PyMOL Python script that loads the backbone (N, CA, C, O; Angstrom):
from pymol import cmd

cmd.read_pdbstr("""\
ATOM      1  N   MET A   1      96.160 109.870 102.963  1.00  0.00           N
ATOM      2  CA  MET A   1      95.441 111.109 102.786  1.00  0.00           C
ATOM      3  C   MET A   1      95.059 111.323 101.316  1.00  0.00           C
ATOM      4  O   MET A   1      93.957 111.786 101.021  1.00  0.00           O
ATOM      5  N   ALA A   2      95.956 110.992 100.414  1.00  0.00           N
ATOM      6  CA  ALA A   2      95.678 111.162  98.987  1.00  0.00           C
ATOM      7  C   ALA A   2      94.526 110.273  98.543  1.00  0.00           C
ATOM      8  O   ALA A   2      93.723 110.663  97.696  1.00  0.00           O
ATOM      9  N   ARG A   3      94.446 109.075  99.119  1.00  0.00           N
ATOM     10  CA  ARG A   3      93.369 108.155  98.757  1.00  0.00           C
ATOM     11  C   ARG A   3      92.014 108.716  99.177  1.00  0.00           C
ATOM     12  O   ARG A   3      91.037 108.616  98.435  1.00  0.00           O
ATOM     13  N   VAL A   4      91.961 109.296 100.346  1.00  0.00           N
ATOM     14  CA  VAL A   4      90.717 109.891 100.834  1.00  0.00           C
ATOM     15  C   VAL A   4      90.298 111.046  99.927  1.00  0.00           C
ATOM     16  O   VAL A   4      89.122 111.188  99.592  1.00  0.00           O
ATOM     17  N   LYS A   5      91.267 111.864  99.536  1.00  0.00           N
ATOM     18  CA  LYS A   5      90.975 112.994  98.661  1.00  0.00           C
ATOM     19  C   LYS A   5      90.477 112.502  97.302  1.00  0.00           C
ATOM     20  O   LYS A   5      89.542 113.075  96.743  1.00  0.00           O
ATOM     21  N   ALA A   6      91.084 111.461  96.773  1.00  0.00           N
ATOM     22  CA  ALA A   6      90.669 110.906  95.486  1.00  0.00           C
ATOM     23  C   ALA A   6      89.244 110.359  95.568  1.00  0.00           C
ATOM     24  O   ALA A   6      88.453 110.543  94.643  1.00  0.00           O
ATOM     25  N   GLU A   7      88.919 109.695  96.665  1.00  0.00           N
ATOM     26  CA  GLU A   7      87.566 109.167  96.845  1.00  0.00           C
ATOM     27  C   GLU A   7      86.547 110.299  96.956  1.00  0.00           C
ATOM     28  O   GLU A   7      85.429 110.189  96.453  1.00  0.00           O
ATOM     29  N   TYR A   8      86.941 111.387  97.618  1.00  0.00           N
ATOM     30  CA  TYR A   8      86.087 112.556  97.768  1.00  0.00           C
ATOM     31  C   TYR A   8      85.758 113.149  96.397  1.00  0.00           C
ATOM     32  O   TYR A   8      84.596 113.433  96.106  1.00  0.00           O
ATOM     33  N   PHE A   9      86.770 113.335  95.560  1.00  0.00           N
ATOM     34  CA  PHE A   9      86.553 113.892  94.223  1.00  0.00           C
ATOM     35  C   PHE A   9      85.779 112.916  93.341  1.00  0.00           C
ATOM     36  O   PHE A   9      84.946 113.339  92.540  1.00  0.00           O
ATOM     37  N   ALA A  10      86.038 111.636  93.474  1.00  0.00           N
ATOM     38  CA  ALA A  10      85.325 110.641  92.681  1.00  0.00           C
ATOM     39  C   ALA A  10      83.838 110.647  93.014  1.00  0.00           C
ATOM     40  O   ALA A  10      82.999 110.529  92.121  1.00  0.00           O
ATOM     41  N   GLU A  11      83.512 110.782  94.286  1.00  0.00           N
ATOM     42  CA  GLU A  11      82.115 110.817  94.712  1.00  0.00           C
ATOM     43  C   GLU A  11      81.399 112.028  94.102  1.00  0.00           C
ATOM     44  O   GLU A  11      80.290 111.904  93.582  1.00  0.00           O
ATOM     45  N   HIS A  12      82.029 113.173  94.170  1.00  0.00           N
ATOM     46  CA  HIS A  12      81.426 114.379  93.609  1.00  0.00           C
ATOM     47  C   HIS A  12      81.336 114.304  92.085  1.00  0.00           C
ATOM     48  O   HIS A  12      80.382 114.811  91.494  1.00  0.00           O
ATOM     49  N   ALA A  13      82.310 113.684  91.458  1.00  0.00           N
ATOM     50  CA  ALA A  13      82.265 113.509  90.008  1.00  0.00           C
ATOM     51  C   ALA A  13      81.090 112.618  89.615  1.00  0.00           C
ATOM     52  O   ALA A  13      80.430 112.870  88.606  1.00  0.00           O
ATOM     53  N   GLY A  14      80.828 111.584  90.401  1.00  0.00           N
ATOM     54  CA  GLY A  14      79.686 110.702  90.132  1.00  0.00           C
ATOM     55  C   GLY A  14      78.361 111.434  90.235  1.00  0.00           C
ATOM     56  O   GLY A  14      77.457 111.209  89.430  1.00  0.00           O
ATOM     57  N   VAL A  15      78.244 112.308  91.222  1.00  0.00           N
ATOM     58  CA  VAL A  15      77.018 113.096  91.384  1.00  0.00           C
ATOM     59  C   VAL A  15      76.870 114.082  90.226  1.00  0.00           C
ATOM     60  O   VAL A  15      75.784 114.231  89.666  1.00  0.00           O
ATOM     61  N   ALA A  16      77.956 114.747  89.874  1.00  0.00           N
ATOM     62  CA  ALA A  16      77.921 115.694  88.756  1.00  0.00           C
ATOM     63  C   ALA A  16      77.585 114.972  87.450  1.00  0.00           C
ATOM     64  O   ALA A  16      76.867 115.509  86.607  1.00  0.00           O
ATOM     65  N   LEU A  17      78.093 113.781  87.290  1.00  0.00           N
ATOM     66  CA  LEU A  17      77.805 112.978  86.100  1.00  0.00           C
ATOM     67  C   LEU A  17      76.320 112.637  86.031  1.00  0.00           C
ATOM     68  O   LEU A  17      75.713 112.702  84.962  1.00  0.00           O
ATOM     69  N   ALA A  18      75.743 112.278  87.161  1.00  0.00           N
ATOM     70  CA  ALA A  18      74.305 111.974  87.194  1.00  0.00           C
ATOM     71  C   ALA A  18      73.484 113.198  86.800  1.00  0.00           C
ATOM     72  O   ALA A  18      72.493 113.076  86.079  1.00  0.00           O
ATOM     73  N   ALA A  19      73.884 114.351  87.258  1.00  0.00           N
ATOM     74  CA  ALA A  19      73.175 115.579  86.891  1.00  0.00           C
ATOM     75  C   ALA A  19      73.364 115.879  85.413  1.00  0.00           C
ATOM     76  O   ALA A  19      72.419 116.293  84.741  1.00  0.00           O
ATOM     77  N   ARG A  20      74.554 115.677  84.904  1.00  0.00           N
ATOM     78  CA  ARG A  20      74.834 115.934  83.488  1.00  0.00           C
ATOM     79  C   ARG A  20      73.973 115.025  82.613  1.00  0.00           C
ATOM     80  O   ARG A  20      73.561 115.419  81.522  1.00  0.00           O
ATOM     81  N   ARG A  21      73.704 113.814  83.088  1.00  0.00           N
ATOM     82  CA  ARG A  21      72.893 112.860  82.329  1.00  0.00           C
ATOM     83  C   ARG A  21      71.396 113.053  82.555  1.00  0.00           C
ATOM     84  O   ARG A  21      70.581 112.363  81.943  1.00  0.00           O
ATOM     85  N   GLY A  22      71.035 113.988  83.432  1.00  0.00           N
ATOM     86  CA  GLY A  22      69.633 114.258  83.700  1.00  0.00           C
ATOM     87  C   GLY A  22      68.995 113.312  84.692  1.00  0.00           C
ATOM     88  O   GLY A  22      67.769 113.241  84.777  1.00  0.00           O
ATOM     89  N   LEU A  23      69.806 112.583  85.447  1.00  0.00           N
ATOM     90  CA  LEU A  23      69.279 111.638  86.417  1.00  0.00           C
ATOM     91  C   LEU A  23      68.968 112.298  87.760  1.00  0.00           C
ATOM     92  O   LEU A  23      68.354 111.675  88.625  1.00  0.00           O
ATOM     93  N   MET A  24      69.383 113.542  87.940  1.00  0.00           N
ATOM     94  CA  MET A  24      69.063 114.305  89.141  1.00  0.00           C
ATOM     95  C   MET A  24      69.062 115.785  88.788  1.00  0.00           C
ATOM     96  O   MET A  24      69.574 116.185  87.742  1.00  0.00           O
ATOM     97  N   THR A  25      68.488 116.583  89.661  1.00  0.00           N
ATOM     98  CA  THR A  25      68.380 118.018  89.392  1.00  0.00           C
ATOM     99  C   THR A  25      69.639 118.749  89.847  1.00  0.00           C
ATOM    100  O   THR A  25      70.394 118.264  90.690  1.00  0.00           O
ATOM    101  N   LEU A  26      69.839 119.905  89.278  1.00  0.00           N
ATOM    102  CA  LEU A  26      70.991 120.728  89.658  1.00  0.00           C
ATOM    103  C   LEU A  26      70.870 121.228  91.086  1.00  0.00           C
ATOM    104  O   LEU A  26      71.883 121.463  91.745  1.00  0.00           O
ATOM    105  N   ARG A  27      69.669 121.392  91.567  1.00  0.00           N
ATOM    106  CA  ARG A  27      69.466 121.841  92.947  1.00  0.00           C
ATOM    107  C   ARG A  27      70.033 120.854  93.963  1.00  0.00           C
ATOM    108  O   ARG A  27      70.396 121.251  95.071  1.00  0.00           O
ATOM    109  N   ALA A  28      70.112 119.597  93.609  1.00  0.00           N
ATOM    110  CA  ALA A  28      70.583 118.572  94.523  1.00  0.00           C
ATOM    111  C   ALA A  28      72.109 118.537  94.646  1.00  0.00           C
ATOM    112  O   ALA A  28      72.645 117.830  95.499  1.00  0.00           O
ATOM    113  N   LEU A  29      72.805 119.295  93.802  1.00  0.00           N
ATOM    114  CA  LEU A  29      74.262 119.258  93.802  1.00  0.00           C
ATOM    115  C   LEU A  29      74.857 120.107  94.911  1.00  0.00           C
ATOM    116  O   LEU A  29      74.359 121.190  95.219  1.00  0.00           O
ATOM    117  N   SER A  30      75.925 119.603  95.504  1.00  0.00           N
ATOM    118  CA  SER A  30      76.696 120.396  96.457  1.00  0.00           C
ATOM    119  C   SER A  30      77.548 121.389  95.673  1.00  0.00           C
ATOM    120  O   SER A  30      77.589 121.338  94.443  1.00  0.00           O
ATOM    121  N   SER A  31      78.212 122.272  96.362  1.00  0.00           N
ATOM    122  CA  SER A  31      79.023 123.276  95.667  1.00  0.00           C
ATOM    123  C   SER A  31      80.154 122.628  94.865  1.00  0.00           C
ATOM    124  O   SER A  31      80.442 123.071  93.753  1.00  0.00           O
ATOM    125  N   ARG A  32      80.795 121.599  95.398  1.00  0.00           N
ATOM    126  CA  ARG A  32      81.882 120.921  94.689  1.00  0.00           C
ATOM    127  C   ARG A  32      81.342 120.187  93.465  1.00  0.00           C
ATOM    128  O   ARG A  32      81.931 120.256  92.386  1.00  0.00           O
ATOM    129  N   SER A  33      80.231 119.491  93.631  1.00  0.00           N
ATOM    130  CA  SER A  33      79.631 118.780  92.506  1.00  0.00           C
ATOM    131  C   SER A  33      79.165 119.755  91.435  1.00  0.00           C
ATOM    132  O   SER A  33      79.301 119.482  90.242  1.00  0.00           O
ATOM    133  N   ARG A  34      78.619 120.885  91.854  1.00  0.00           N
ATOM    134  CA  ARG A  34      78.154 121.894  90.894  1.00  0.00           C
ATOM    135  C   ARG A  34      79.326 122.479  90.117  1.00  0.00           C
ATOM    136  O   ARG A  34      79.221 122.721  88.914  1.00  0.00           O
ATOM    137  N   ALA A  35      80.442 122.705  90.804  1.00  0.00           N
ATOM    138  CA  ALA A  35      81.630 123.223  90.127  1.00  0.00           C
ATOM    139  C   ALA A  35      82.125 122.235  89.080  1.00  0.00           C
ATOM    140  O   ALA A  35      82.524 122.636  87.986  1.00  0.00           O
ATOM    141  N   MET A  36      82.102 120.948  89.407  1.00  0.00           N
ATOM    142  CA  MET A  36      82.516 119.929  88.449  1.00  0.00           C
ATOM    143  C   MET A  36      81.539 119.867  87.287  1.00  0.00           C
ATOM    144  O   MET A  36      81.955 119.725  86.137  1.00  0.00           O
ATOM    145  N   TYR A  37      80.258 119.971  87.565  1.00  0.00           N
ATOM    146  CA  TYR A  37      79.232 119.964  86.524  1.00  0.00           C
ATOM    147  C   TYR A  37      79.457 121.113  85.552  1.00  0.00           C
ATOM    148  O   TYR A  37      79.333 120.941  84.339  1.00  0.00           O
ATOM    149  N   ASP A  38      79.787 122.277  86.082  1.00  0.00           N
ATOM    150  CA  ASP A  38      79.956 123.476  85.263  1.00  0.00           C
ATOM    151  C   ASP A  38      81.244 123.484  84.450  1.00  0.00           C
ATOM    152  O   ASP A  38      81.290 124.082  83.374  1.00  0.00           O
ATOM    153  N   THR A  39      82.295 122.827  84.950  1.00  0.00           N
ATOM    154  CA  THR A  39      83.605 122.970  84.309  1.00  0.00           C
ATOM    155  C   THR A  39      84.096 121.741  83.546  1.00  0.00           C
ATOM    156  O   THR A  39      84.923 121.876  82.644  1.00  0.00           O
ATOM    157  N   LEU A  40      83.617 120.566  83.878  1.00  0.00           N
ATOM    158  CA  LEU A  40      84.129 119.349  83.251  1.00  0.00           C
ATOM    159  C   LEU A  40      83.174 118.823  82.183  1.00  0.00           C
ATOM    160  O   LEU A  40      81.959 119.002  82.274  1.00  0.00           O
ATOM    161  N   THR A  41      83.738 118.180  81.184  1.00  0.00           N
ATOM    162  CA  THR A  41      82.923 117.563  80.137  1.00  0.00           C
ATOM    163  C   THR A  41      82.399 116.219  80.620  1.00  0.00           C
ATOM    164  O   THR A  41      82.829 115.699  81.649  1.00  0.00           O
ATOM    165  N   LEU A  42      81.471 115.672  79.864  1.00  0.00           N
ATOM    166  CA  LEU A  42      80.914 114.363  80.189  1.00  0.00           C
ATOM    167  C   LEU A  42      82.022 113.308  80.240  1.00  0.00           C
ATOM    168  O   LEU A  42      82.052 112.481  81.151  1.00  0.00           O
ATOM    169  N   ALA A  43      82.916 113.337  79.279  1.00  0.00           N
ATOM    170  CA  ALA A  43      84.016 112.365  79.237  1.00  0.00           C
ATOM    171  C   ALA A  43      84.933 112.507  80.455  1.00  0.00           C
ATOM    172  O   ALA A  43      85.377 111.508  81.021  1.00  0.00           O
ATOM    173  N   GLU A  44      85.213 113.737  80.852  1.00  0.00           N
ATOM    174  CA  GLU A  44      86.070 113.958  82.023  1.00  0.00           C
ATOM    175  C   GLU A  44      85.402 113.456  83.299  1.00  0.00           C
ATOM    176  O   GLU A  44      86.054 112.869  84.163  1.00  0.00           O
ATOM    177  N   LEU A  45      84.105 113.690  83.408  1.00  0.00           N
ATOM    178  CA  LEU A  45      83.377 113.201  84.583  1.00  0.00           C
ATOM    179  C   LEU A  45      83.359 111.677  84.616  1.00  0.00           C
ATOM    180  O   LEU A  45      83.528 111.079  85.679  1.00  0.00           O
ATOM    181  N   GLU A  46      83.157 111.048  83.468  1.00  0.00           N
ATOM    182  CA  GLU A  46      83.168 109.586  83.410  1.00  0.00           C
ATOM    183  C   GLU A  46      84.525 109.027  83.815  1.00  0.00           C
ATOM    184  O   GLU A  46      84.607 107.977  84.452  1.00  0.00           O
ATOM    185  N   GLU A  47      85.579 109.725  83.448  1.00  0.00           N
ATOM    186  CA  GLU A  47      86.928 109.284  83.799  1.00  0.00           C
ATOM    187  C   GLU A  47      87.188 109.409  85.302  1.00  0.00           C
ATOM    188  O   GLU A  47      87.879 108.572  85.882  1.00  0.00           O
ATOM    189  N   MET A  48      86.643 110.441  85.928  1.00  0.00           N
ATOM    190  CA  MET A  48      86.886 110.690  87.347  1.00  0.00           C
ATOM    191  C   MET A  48      85.981 109.877  88.266  1.00  0.00           C
ATOM    192  O   MET A  48      86.378 109.515  89.373  1.00  0.00           O
ATOM    193  N   ALA A  49      84.761 109.592  87.805  1.00  0.00           N
ATOM    194  CA  ALA A  49      83.779 108.887  88.635  1.00  0.00           C
ATOM    195  C   ALA A  49      84.175 107.414  88.787  1.00  0.00           C
ATOM    196  O   ALA A  49      84.829 106.845  87.913  1.00  0.00           O
ATOM    197  N   PRO A  50      83.775 106.811  89.899  1.00  0.00           N
ATOM    198  CA  PRO A  50      84.056 105.383  90.077  1.00  0.00           C
ATOM    199  C   PRO A  50      83.400 104.547  88.978  1.00  0.00           C
ATOM    200  O   PRO A  50      82.265 104.825  88.589  1.00  0.00           O
ATOM    201  N   PRO A  51      84.093 103.537  88.478  1.00  0.00           N
ATOM    202  CA  PRO A  51      83.555 102.727  87.363  1.00  0.00           C
ATOM    203  C   PRO A  51      82.188 102.112  87.662  1.00  0.00           C
ATOM    204  O   PRO A  51      81.352 102.019  86.763  1.00  0.00           O
ATOM    205  N   ASP A  52      81.946 101.694  88.891  1.00  0.00           N
ATOM    206  CA  ASP A  52      80.658 101.090  89.208  1.00  0.00           C
ATOM    207  C   ASP A  52      79.518 102.108  89.106  1.00  0.00           C
ATOM    208  O   ASP A  52      78.402 101.750  88.728  1.00  0.00           O
ATOM    209  N   VAL A  53      79.789 103.356  89.437  1.00  0.00           N
ATOM    210  CA  VAL A  53      78.789 104.413  89.313  1.00  0.00           C
ATOM    211  C   VAL A  53      78.504 104.690  87.844  1.00  0.00           C
ATOM    212  O   VAL A  53      77.346 104.829  87.449  1.00  0.00           O
ATOM    213  N   VAL A  54      79.544 104.770  87.044  1.00  0.00           N
ATOM    214  CA  VAL A  54      79.389 105.023  85.609  1.00  0.00           C
ATOM    215  C   VAL A  54      78.557 103.905  84.975  1.00  0.00           C
ATOM    216  O   VAL A  54      77.631 104.180  84.213  1.00  0.00           O
ATOM    217  N   ASP A  55      78.878 102.666  85.282  1.00  0.00           N
ATOM    218  CA  ASP A  55      78.142 101.527  84.717  1.00  0.00           C
ATOM    219  C   ASP A  55      76.687 101.530  85.164  1.00  0.00           C
ATOM    220  O   ASP A  55      75.786 101.278  84.363  1.00  0.00           O
ATOM    221  N   GLN A  56      76.460 101.814  86.434  1.00  0.00           N
ATOM    222  CA  GLN A  56      75.086 101.831  86.964  1.00  0.00           C
ATOM    223  C   GLN A  56      74.259 102.931  86.292  1.00  0.00           C
ATOM    224  O   GLN A  56      73.089 102.725  85.971  1.00  0.00           O
ATOM    225  N   GLN A  57      74.868 104.087  86.084  1.00  0.00           N
ATOM    226  CA  GLN A  57      74.151 105.188  85.443  1.00  0.00           C
ATOM    227  C   GLN A  57      73.859 104.867  83.982  1.00  0.00           C
ATOM    228  O   GLN A  57      72.790 105.212  83.479  1.00  0.00           O
ATOM    229  N   ARG A  58      74.779 104.220  83.301  1.00  0.00           N
ATOM    230  CA  ARG A  58      74.560 103.861  81.897  1.00  0.00           C
ATOM    231  C   ARG A  58      73.366 102.915  81.770  1.00  0.00           C
ATOM    232  O   ARG A  58      72.604 102.998  80.806  1.00  0.00           O
ATOM    233  N   GLN A  59      73.207 102.025  82.736  1.00  0.00           N
ATOM    234  CA  GLN A  59      72.091 101.097  82.703  1.00  0.00           C
ATOM    235  C   GLN A  59      70.762 101.800  82.954  1.00  0.00           C
ATOM    236  O   GLN A  59      69.712 101.323  82.522  1.00  0.00           O
ATOM    237  N   SER A  60      70.806 102.939  83.655  1.00  0.00           N
ATOM    238  CA  SER A  60      69.598 103.694  83.963  1.00  0.00           C
ATOM    239  C   SER A  60      69.086 104.476  82.765  1.00  0.00           C
ATOM    240  O   SER A  60      67.914 104.849  82.715  1.00  0.00           O
ATOM    241  N   LEU A  61      69.963 104.725  81.800  1.00  0.00           N
ATOM    242  CA  LEU A  61      69.571 105.558  80.646  1.00  0.00           C
ATOM    243  C   LEU A  61      68.745 104.792  79.653  1.00  0.00           C
ATOM    244  O   LEU A  61      68.337 105.345  78.632  1.00  0.00           O
TER     245      LEU A  61
END
""", "prot")
cmd.dss("prot")
cmd.show_as("cartoon", "prot")
cmd.util.cbc("prot")
cmd.orient("prot")
């Protein structure tokens, strides 16, 4: 159960990170992703998001 919860938060952190980097609009965020966008720093989002998502987004910039 903890693994599923961690994956859930990691997915939302990746989406919030993309919005923070300007790769998607704020309108596209779910309530959980929006909460993470509003409360967490870029570094915190990078730490929570899956490494493959972080690397892929860095290449897009």
